[in-house]
C-alpha positions in Angstrom: 177.4 186.7 142.5 175.2 184.2 144.2 172.8 181.8 142.4 169.7 183.8 143.2 171.2 187.0 141.7 172.5 185.0 138.7 169.0 183.6 137.9 167.5 187.0 138.3 170.0 188.4 135.8 168.4 186.4 133.0 164.8 187.3 133.9 164.3 190.0 131.5 161.1 191.3 129.9 160.2 189.6 126.6 158.0 192.0 124.6 157.2 189.2 122.1 155.8 186.9 124.8 152.7 188.0 126.8 149.7 186.4 128.4 147.4 187.1 125.5 149.5 185.2 123.0 148.3 181.7 121.8 151.4 179.5 121.5 149.5 176.8 119.7 148.2 178.9 116.8 149.8 178.3 113.4 151.1 181.5 112.0 151.0 181.9 108.3 154.3 181.5 106.4 154.8 184.4 104.0 157.4 185.3 101.4 159.1 187.7 103.8 160.0 184.8 106.1 162.2 183.3 103.4 163.2 185.9 100.8 166.2 183.9 99.5 164.2 180.9 98.5 165.3 177.2 98.4 168.8 175.9 97.4 167.8 172.5 96.1 164.9 171.3 93.9 162.4 168.7 95.2 159.9 166.9 93.1 157.1 164.2 93.5 155.2 162.2 90.9 152.2 160.0 91.0 150.2 157.9 88.4 146.6 158.3 87.6 144.1 155.8 86.1 143.0 156.0 82.5 139.5 157.1 83.2 140.8 160.3 84.9 142.7 161.5 81.9 139.8 163.5 80.3 138.9 165.3 83.6 142.5 166.1 84.4 143.0 167.7 81.0 140.0 170.0 81.6 141.1 171.1 85.1 144.9 171.2 84.6 145.0 174.9 83.7 143.3 175.8 87.0 145.7 173.5 88.9 148.7 175.2 87.2 147.6 178.7 88.2 147.0 177.7 91.8 150.4 176.1 92.1 152.1 179.0 90.3 150.9 181.4 93.0 152.9 179.4 95.7 155.9 179.0 93.4 155.5 175.3 92.5 155.7 174.0 89.0 153.6 171.1 87.7 153.5 168.8 84.6 150.8 166.4 83.2 152.2 163.5 81.2 149.4 161.8 79.3 151.8 159.3 77.7 153.0 157.8 81.0 149.8 158.7 82.8 151.6 160.6 85.6 151.5 164.0 87.3 154.6 165.7 88.6 155.2 168.7 90.9 158.5 170.3 91.7 159.9 173.4 93.4 161.3 176.4 91.4 163.5 179.4 92.1 160.4 181.3 93.2 159.4 178.8 95.9 159.8 180.3 99.4 157.7 177.9 101.5 159.7 174.6 102.2 156.5 172.7 103.1 154.5 173.6 100.1 156.0 170.8 98.1 154.4 168.3 100.5 151.1 170.0 100.0 151.5 169.8 96.2 152.3 166.1 96.6 149.0 165.6 98.5 147.2 167.6 95.8 148.2 165.3 92.9 147.4 162.2 95.1 143.9 163.5 95.7 143.4 164.3 92.0 144.4 160.7 91.1 141.8 159.3 93.5 138.9 161.1 91.9 138.7 164.1 94.3 137.2 167.1 92.4 139.8 169.7 91.6 138.0 172.6 93.5 138.0 170.4 96.6 141.5 169.1 96.2 143.0 172.6 95.8 142.0 173.4 99.4 144.8 171.2 100.5 147.2 174.1 99.8 145.7 176.0 102.8 147.7 175.8 106.1 144.7 174.6 108.2 143.8 171.8 105.8 145.3 168.3 105.9 144.6 165.1 104.1 144.6 161.3 104.8 144.5 158.4 102.4 143.0 155.5 104.3 143.8 152.1 102.7 141.0 149.6 103.5 141.8 146.9 101.0 144.0 144.9 103.4 141.7 145.0 106.4 139.6 142.1 105.3 140.2 139.0 103.3 137.0 138.4 101.4 137.0 141.3 98.9 136.9 139.6 95.5 134.5 142.2 94.0 136.4 145.3 95.4 139.2 145.6 92.9 137.3 147.6 90.3 139.0 151.0 90.1 136.0 153.2 89.4 134.4 155.3 92.2 131.8 153.4 94.1 129.2 156.1 93.9 129.3 156.3 90.1 128.8 152.5 89.5 125.2 151.3 88.8 124.0 148.4 91.0 123.6 146.1 88.0 127.3 146.5 87.0 128.5 145.7 90.6 126.3 142.6 90.5 127.7 141.5 87.2 131.3 142.0 88.3 130.6 140.2 91.6 127.6 137.9 91.4 127.6 137.3 95.1 128.1 140.5 97.1 131.2 140.0 99.2 131.7 141.2 102.8 134.1 144.0 101.8 131.6 145.5 99.4 128.8 145.3 101.9 130.9 146.9 104.7 132.2 149.6 102.4 128.6 150.4 101.4 127.9 151.1 105.1 130.1 154.1 104.9 127.8 155.7 102.3 124.5 154.6 103.7 121.1 155.0 102.0 121.3 157.9 99.6 124.7 158.9 101.1 123.1 159.8 104.5 125.8 158.1 106.6 128.6 159.8 104.6 126.9 163.2 105.1 126.5 162.6 108.8 130.2 161.7 109.2 131.3 164.8 107.3 129.1 167.1 109.4 130.3 165.6 112.7 134.0 165.4 111.9 134.3 168.6 109.8 136.1 166.6 107.0 135.5 165.8 103.4 135.4 162.1 102.6 135.4 160.2 99.3 135.0 156.4 99.1 136.7 154.8 96.1 138.0 151.3 95.4 140.4 150.2 98.1 140.9 153.6 99.6 139.0 156.4 101.4 140.3 159.9 100.7 139.7 162.4 103.6 140.4 166.2 104.0 140.1 168.3 107.1 141.7 169.2 110.4 143.9 166.9 112.4 141.3 165.9 115.1 138.6 165.3 112.5 140.9 163.1 110.4 141.8 161.1 113.4 138.2 160.4 114.2 137.3 159.7 110.6 140.1 157.1 110.3 138.8 155.2 113.3 135.3 155.2 112.0 136.4 153.8 108.6 138.6 151.1 110.0 136.0 150.0 112.5 133.4 149.9 109.7 135.5 147.5 107.6 136.1 145.4 110.7 132.3 145.0 111.1 131.5 147.8 113.6 128.7 149.9 112.1 129.3 153.7 111.7 126.0 154.5 113.4 127.6 153.8 116.9 130.4 156.3 116.2 127.8 158.8 114.9 125.8 158.5 118.1 128.9 159.0 120.3 129.9 162.1 118.3 126.5 163.6 118.7 126.5 163.0 122.4 130.0 164.6 122.7 128.8 167.6 120.7 125.9 168.2 123.0 128.1 167.8 126.1 130.7 170.2 124.7 128.0 172.9 124.9 128.3 172.7 128.7 131.0 175.1 129.9 132.1 172.6 132.5 132.7 169.9 129.9 133.9 172.1 127.0 137.6 171.3 127.7 137.0 167.7 128.8 139.4 165.1 127.3 137.7 162.4 125.2 140.7 160.2 124.7 140.0 156.8 123.4 141.2 153.5 124.9 144.1 153.3 122.5 145.3 156.8 123.4 145.2 155.9 127.1 147.1 152.6 126.3 149.7 154.6 124.4 150.1 157.0 127.3 150.6 154.2 129.9 152.8 152.1 127.6 150.4 149.2 127.6 149.9 149.5 123.9 153.5 148.3 123.2 153.3 145.2 125.4 153.4 141.8 123.7 150.5 139.3 124.0 152.4 137.3 126.6 153.2 140.3 128.7 149.6 141.4 128.6 148.5 137.9 129.8 151.0 138.0 132.6 149.8 141.5 133.7 146.2 140.4 133.6 147.0 137.2 135.6 148.9 139.1 138.2 146.0 141.6 138.6 143.6 138.7 139.0 145.8 136.9 141.6 146.0 140.1 143.6 142.2 140.5 143.5 141.8 136.9 144.6 144.1 137.3 147.5 142.2 140.3 148.7 138.9 138.4 148.5 140.4 135.4 150.4 141.7 137.7 153.2 138.2 139.3 153.5 136.6 135.8 153.8 139.1 134.8 156.4 138.3 137.8 158.5 134.6 137.1 158.3 135.1 133.5 159.5 137.4 134.6 162.3 134.8 137.2 163.5 132.5 134.3 164.6 135.0 133.1 167.2 135.7 136.5 168.8 134.2 136.6 172.4 131.8 139.4 173.2 132.9 142.2 175.5 132.0 141.8 179.2 130.8 144.8 181.3 133.6 146.3 183.4 133.2 145.9 187.2 132.1 149.1 189.0 134.7 150.8 191.2 132.5 153.6 192.8 132.5 154.1 196.6 128.8 153.7 196.8 128.8 150.2 195.3 131.6 149.1 197.7 129.9 150.5 200.8 126.3 149.1 200.4 125.5 145.5 199.5 122.8 145.0 196.8 120.3 143.6 199.3 120.5 146.6 201.5 120.0 148.9 198.6 116.8 147.1 197.6 115.5 147.5 201.2 116.2 151.2 201.2 114.5 151.7 197.8 111.4 149.8 199.1 111.2 151.9 202.3 111.5 155.1 200.3 108.7 154.0 197.9 106.4 153.0 200.8 106.9 156.3 202.5 106.0 158.2 199.3 102.8 156.1 198.9 101.7 156.6 202.5 102.3 160.4 202.3 100.3 160.6 199.0 97.4 158.6 200.6 97.2 160.7 203.7 97.4 163.9 201.6 94.6 162.8 199.4 92.3 161.9 202.3 92.8 165.1 204.3 93.2 167.5 201.3 96.2 169.0 203.1 99.9 168.7 202.7 101.4 165.3 203.9 102.6 165.2 207.5 105.3 163.1 209.1 104.1 159.6 209.8 104.0 158.3 213.3 105.6 155.3 215.0 103.0 152.8 213.7 104.2 153.3 210.2 107.8 152.8 211.3 106.9 149.6 213.1 105.1 148.3 210.0 108.1 149.2 207.8 110.5 147.5 210.2 108.3 144.3 210.3 108.0 144.3 206.5 111.8 144.7 206.1 112.4 141.9 208.6 110.0 139.6 206.8 111.7 140.2 203.5 115.2 139.5 204.9 113.9 136.3 206.6 112.3 135.2 203.3 115.5 135.8 201.3 117.5 133.7 203.9 115.1 130.9 203.6 115.5 130.9 199.8 119.2 130.8 200.2 119.1 127.9 202.7 116.0 126.2 201.4 117.7 123.5 199.4 120.0 122.3 202.3 117.2 122.4 205.0 114.8 120.4 202.9 117.5 117.7 202.4 118.3 117.5 206.1 114.5 117.3 207.0 114.1 114.4 204.5 117.0 112.5 206.1 115.5 113.0 209.6 112.1 111.6 208.6 113.7 108.6 206.9 115.8 107.8 210.0 112.6 107.9 212.2 110.8 105.4 209.9 113.8 103.1 210.1 113.6 103.1 213.9 
């Protein structure tokens, strides 16, 4: 069997794979996919602050019911101030324990329970952005309460001189929370600013954009610039030609090309090499421009036609003059008689011959004029000497 026949042998119809299927869609994981359950138990625990104890005691029954539906057990320990989630014999989804871990993290960071329970959905993800270490001057930012629940007088008493961290963190909220609402609408994510962290929930692409906005804000880049860019992209996405356009950032392009992983010295060497190449190109262009001034202009090529070789230039001028005079004489005689021009007699030919002879004699005198004048001067001088 040859190679072509062998490859055709494996090209069989696949009824589960057709053109209408979306290979990137996330299919729901049901109990029928894993009827035997898990073999080992997995558990996660997290601590919560004291001021969250009262709220957690109120919402814990609802949390327990939601986790029980997916086969996950939970425990609230008020003595240690911790929340624990673990798999049970009824757990069939191996990834649900990771979702439950994110749930208790969000609850510990003051996210409301109805919002935090959405993390159990397959299309919902979360991101805890740590902003405390992005800036040094943050003396007044260690207070654990949510920023949006503290009165301005209390913040001033805790930090008499508002620090850079507090000011930049406040930019994420904006006046009356307008900046936060705009970010949530444009990214499709839920965001909560609290202490040294920002809790976010939403799709992957939205979380990626939101993290960049938060980190840039703490590094003194106002969120309004990102909001304007997102609004422009949303308007451009309405155009069918730009609907699937890639809006990769500079960091994404650097990651793709490998430039992101270069050291500072390697980046300097690459930049200097590119600069040297550009300088050499400019030097070559200037050299060509200077050399162009010394290039001789092109001379007209000598004519090789038989007509030019047979007749000298002076004879051609005489022929043209005779032809023009004949035309003038014929026009004059035709205008006087009102009839068609007739052949001119011998008198005209004699006149033309005399005119041609005079012109040739004049041209010879011009050619020999300089030498004749000099000889005549010498003769006159010799006579005076005698």
